[in-house]
C-alpha positions in Angstrom: 0.0 -0.1 0.0 2.9 2.3 0.8 4.5 1.7 -2.7 1.1 2.4 -4.4 0.7 5.6 -2.3 4.3 6.9 -3.1 3.7 6.3 -7.0 -0.1 6.9 -7.4 -1.3 8.4 -4.0 -2.1 11.8 -5.2 -3.3 14.3 -2.7 -4.9 11.5 -0.4 -3.7 10.8 3.1 -1.2 8.0 3.3 -2.5 4.8 4.4 -1.7 3.9 8.1 -0.6 0.5 9.1 -3.5 -1.7 10.1 -6.1 0.9 9.1 -6.5 -0.3 5.4 -9.7 -2.2 5.0 -9.3 -6.0 3.6 -12.7 -7.4 2.9 -13.3 -11.1 2.9 -14.0 -12.1 -0.7 -14.7 -15.7 0.0 -17.9 -17.2 -1.5 -19.3 -20.4 -3.1 -18.4 -20.8 -6.8 -17.0 -18.3 -9.3 -20.4 -16.6 -9.6 -20.6 -16.0 -5.9 -16.9 -14.8 -5.7 -17.6 -12.3 -8.6 -20.8 -11.1 -7.0 -19.0 -10.7 -3.5 -16.3 -8.7 -5.2 -18.6 -6.4 -6.9 -20.3 -5.8 -3.5 -17.1 -5.2 -1.8 -16.0 -2.7 -4.5 -19.3 -0.8 -4.0 -19.1 -0.8 -0.2 -15.4 0.4 -0.3 -16.2 3.2 -2.8 -18.9 4.6 -0.6 -16.7 4.3 2.6 -14.1 6.9 1.2 -11.0 5.1 2.6 -8.1 3.0 1.5 -9.4 -0.7 0.9 -7.3 -3.6 -0.6 -9.0 -6.4 -2.4 -6.8 -9.5 -2.4 -7.2 -11.7 -5.4 -10.8 -10.5 -6.3 -12.7 -12.3 -9.0 -14.0 -10.3 -12.0 -16.0 -11.2 -15.0 -15.5 -10.0 -18.6 -17.7 -10.8 -21.6 -15.6 -12.5 -24.2 -17.4 -13.3 -27.4 -20.6 -13.5 -25.6 -19.5 -15.8 -23.0 -18.4 -14.8 -19.3 -14.8 -15.2 -18.5 -13.6 -15.2 -14.9 -10.5 -13.2 -14.2 -8.5 -13.0 -10.9 -6.0 -10.0 -10.6 -3.4 -10.0 -7.9 -5.0 -7.1 -6.1 -7.4 -4.1 -6.6 -7.0 -1.0 -4.5 -9.8 1.5 -3.9 -8.6 5.0 -3.1 -10.2 7.4 -0.7 -11.5 9.4 -3.7 -13.3 6.4 -4.9 -10.9 5.5 -7.7 -9.9 1.8 -8.3 -6.3 0.7 -9.3 -5.1 -2.6 -10.6 -2.1 -4.0 -8.9 -0.1 -6.7 -10.9 2.7 -8.5 -9.0 5.4 -10.3 -11.2 8.5 -12.3 -10.4 10.9 -10.8 -12.9 13.3 -8.3 -11.4 13.3 -4.6 -11.7 16.9 -3.4 -11.9 17.6 0.3 -11.3 14.0 1.2 -12.0 13.7 -0.6 -15.2 12.6 -4.1 -16.2 12.6 -6.3 -19.3 10.4 -4.5 -21.8 8.8 -7.7 -23.2 7.9 -8.9 -19.8 6.5 -5.4 -18.8 4.5 -5.3 -22.0 3.0 -8.8 -21.4 2.1 -7.6 -17.9 0.5 -4.4 -19.1 -1.7 -6.4 -21.6 -2.8 -8.6 -18.8 -3.7 -5.7 -16.6 -5.7 -4.0 -19.5 -7.9 -7.1 -19.4 -8.5 -6.6 -15.6 -9.2 -2.8 -16.0 -11.8 -3.6 -18.7 -13.5 -6.1 -16.2 -13.2 -3.3 -13.5 -15.1 -0.9 -15.9 -17.9 -3.2 -16.3 -18.3 -3.3 -12.4 -17.9 0.4 -12.4 -20.8 0.8 -14.8 -22.9 -1.4 -12.4 -22.1 0.7 -9.5 -23.0 3.9 -11.4 -26.3 2.3 -12.5 -27.2 1.2 -8.8 -25.9 4.2 -6.9 -25.7 7.1 -9.4 -22.0 7.6 -8.3 -19.5 7.6 -11.1 -16.3 5.6 -10.4 -13.0 6.2 -12.1 -11.0 3.0 -13.1 -7.5 4.3 -13.5 -5.7 3.7 -16.7 -2.4 3.4 -14.9 -1.6 0.1 -13.0 1.0 -0.5 -10.3 3.5 -3.2 -11.4 5.2 -4.7 -8.4 8.6 -6.7 -8.9 11.6 -7.8 -6.9 14.0 -5.0 -6.6 17.6 -5.9 -7.9 17.1 -9.7 -7.5 16.5 -9.2 -3.8 13.5 -10.2 -1.7 12.5 -6.5 -1.3 9.5 -5.2 -3.4 9.7 -2.2 -5.7 7.0 -0.8 -7.9 6.4 1.5 -10.8 3.2 2.9 -12.4 2.5 1.7 -15.9 0.4 3.5 -18.3 -1.8 1.0 -20.1 -4.0 3.3 -22.3 -2.5 1.8 -25.5 -3.2 -1.6 -24.4 -6.7 -0.8 -23.1 -7.6 0.4 -26.7 -6.0 -2.5 -28.4 -7.7 -5.1 -26.1 -11.0 -3.3 -26.4 -10.9 -3.3 -30.1 -10.0 -7.0 -30.3 -12.8 -8.0 -28.0 -15.3 -6.0 -30.1 -14.0 -7.8 -33.2 -14.4 -11.4 -31.8 -17.1 -13.5 -33.2 -19.9 -14.4 -30.9 -20.1 -17.8 -29.6 -23.8 -17.9 -30.7 -22.7 -17.0 -34.3 -20.1 -19.7 -34.2 -22.6 -22.3 -33.0 -25.2 -21.4 -35.5 -22.8 -22.4 -38.3 -21.9 -25.8 -37.1 -23.5 -28.8 -38.4 -26.5 -30.0 -36.6 -25.6 -32.4 -33.8 -22.1 -31.2 -33.4 -20.9 -31.6 -29.8 -17.6 -31.6 -28.1 -18.9 -34.0 -25.3 -16.5 -36.9 -24.5 -19.4 -39.1 -23.2 -17.5 -40.4 -20.2 -18.4 -43.8 -19.0 -19.9 -44.4 -15.6 -16.5 -44.4 -13.9 -16.2 -40.9 -15.1 -12.8 -41.1 -16.6 -13.1 -43.4 -19.7 -14.0 -41.5 -22.9 -16.5 -43.5 -25.1 -16.3 -41.3 -28.2 -13.7 -42.2 -30.9 -10.8 -39.9 -31.8 -12.1 -39.5 -35.3 -15.4 -38.3 -34.1 -13.8 -35.7 -31.7 -11.4 -34.6 -34.4 -14.4 -34.1 -36.9 -16.2 -32.1 -34.4 -13.0 -30.0 -33.8 -12.4 -29.4 -37.4 -16.1 -28.2 -37.9 -15.0 -24.9 -36.2 -12.6 -22.5 -38.1 -9.4 -21.6 -36.4 -6.7 -19.0 -37.1 -3.4 -20.6 -36.0 -0.5 -18.5 -34.8 2.7 -19.8 -33.1 1.6 -17.9 -29.9 -1.2 -20.3 -29.6 1.1 -23.1 -28.5 1.6 -21.3 -25.1 -2.2 -20.8 -24.4 -4.3 -23.4 -26.1 -4.3 -27.3 -25.8 -5.4 -27.6 -29.5 -2.7 -25.6 -30.9 -0.7 -28.6 -32.1 -3.6 -29.8 -34.1 -4.2 -26.4 -35.6 -0.5 -26.1 -36.4 -0.7 -29.4 -38.3 -3.7 -28.2 -40.4 -2.1 -24.8 -41.1 1.2 -26.5 -42.2 -0.6 -29.0 -44.4 -2.6 -26.2 -46.2 0.5 -24.1 -46.5 -1.0 -21.2 -44.6 1.4 -18.3 -43.8 -0.2 -17.9 -40.5 2.1 -20.8 -39.3 5.0 -18.3 -39.8 3.6 -15.9 -37.2 1.3 -13.0 -37.2 4.1 -10.5 -37.9 4.8 -12.4 -41.1 1.1 -12.6 -41.9 0.7 -9.0 -41.6 3.7 -8.2 -43.8 2.5 -10.5 -46.7 -0.8 -8.7 -47.3 -3.1 -10.7 -49.5 -0.7 -13.6 -50.0 -2.2 -16.4 -48.0 -0.2 -19.5 -48.7 3.5 -20.3 -48.9 3.0 -21.3 -52.7 1.6 -17.8 -53.4 4.7 -16.3 -51.4 7.2 -18.4 -53.4 5.4 -17.4 -56.6 5.5 -13.8 -55.8 9.2 -14.1 -54.9 10.1 -15.0 -58.6 10.9 -12.1 -60.9 8.1 -10.8 -63.0 9.4 -12.6 -65.9 11.6 -15.8 -66.0 14.8 -16.1 -68.0 12.8 -16.5 -71.2 10.5 -13.6 -70.4 7.5 -15.7 -69.3 6.1 -15.7 -65.8 6.5 -18.6 -63.5 3.6 -21.3 -63.5 2.5 -20.2 -60.0 2.9 -16.4 -60.6 -0.8 -15.9 -61.2 -1.5 -16.9 -57.6 0.3 -13.9 -56.4 -1.9 -11.6 -58.3 -4.8 -9.7 -57.0 -8.1 -9.9 -58.6 -7.6 -6.9 -60.7 -4.5 -8.4 -62.2 -1.8 -6.4 -60.2 0.7 -8.2 -58.0 0.3 -7.7 -54.3 2.7 -4.9 -54.0 4.6 -3.9 -52.0 4.7 -7.4 -50.4 5.5 -9.1 -53.8 8.1 -6.5 -54.5 9.9 -7.0 -51.1 9.8 -10.8 -51.7 11.5 -10.4 -55.2 14.1 -8.1 -53.7 14.7 -10.7 -50.9 15.0 -13.5 -53.4 17.5 -11.4 -55.5 19.6 -10.8 -52.5 19.6 -14.4 -51.4 20.6 -15.5 -54.8 23.3 -13.0 -54.9 24.5 -14.2 -51.4 24.5 -17.8 -52.5 26.3 -17.1 -55.7 29.0 -15.3 -53.8 29.3 -18.1 -51.1 29.6 -21.0 -53.7 33.1 -22.2 -54.5 33.9 -20.8 -57.9 30.3 -19.5 -58.1 29.6 -17.2 -61.1 29.0 -13.6 -59.8 27.0 -12.9 -63.1 24.0 -14.4 -61.7 23.9 -11.8 -58.9 20.7 -9.9 -58.6 18.6 -12.7 -60.2 16.7 -15.3 -58.1 17.4 -18.9 -58.7 15.1 -20.7 -61.1 13.7 -23.0 -58.4 11.6 -21.4 -55.7 9.3 -24.5 -55.2 11.8 -26.8 -53.6 13.6 -26.9 -50.3 15.7 -23.7 -51.1 12.6 -21.8 -51.9 11.0 -22.8 -48.7 13.9 -21.8 -46.7 13.9 -18.4 -48.4 10.3 -17.9 -47.6 11.1 -18.4 -43.9 
């Protein structure tokens, strides 16, 4: 609490030891805990003092389905404002930490803030009192690899806007369910012992494949079906398997075959286009520039580097891609 007061206390009085309210948030089931958290937030806001909610439970609507979130802590300020506290194990050395880890923590905290804004709207509707959910969160980390905590305020306005936009673009669960074949179910149909699965793997795989999935390498750390989706993406030659960053840079090129076709020069050695070059063209006949132009440039640089590295290689081929872009070398160039 003192760390939060030092960084984000504003003009309020400092929290006195033993005077900070810590309400009991225990309840039966996630619905009960979420309701108890909302009640504690409303009561703490009306009290007008420092209140610490230890591991509250919040809800957030994700694609039409409620998701339960448990931040490390939420602090209610005397002025009624709410602040998310995120506690991490990575160190903060001389006031700075790993930017990638700080960014991940900021994105995580942004989800909590969005969930708190939902509770704040409920408080406003029931009491008529507006509540400010702060767009700065307190990041608490070990100080210089020691067991002493330190903290910094992190501005998450950018992460909030991004997360809010992503949630709005998600397809609703009801819309996905409406497109499924009749009778589709993911029920394992366990036997009487509650452990033995009676459905075959083929049936389950067919049910899973009936739902479209957009695979990305990041899915491997968050979804148990990521390996299944990765196998499908690789079999289809989808560029999504190379990462969202690569996918975004390639524009309208959706498969590895199209990328390799675009990497060829506009005309082959005989002045004609490659067999797969039409796949890299947009419906209006123009190649998907600037992605195609960047790919051709990369292919030319690769061909030049290979020609110079080869023993006795002819330098006259520099600047011209190799004739084969559909073999192992072409796949390597794509990656």
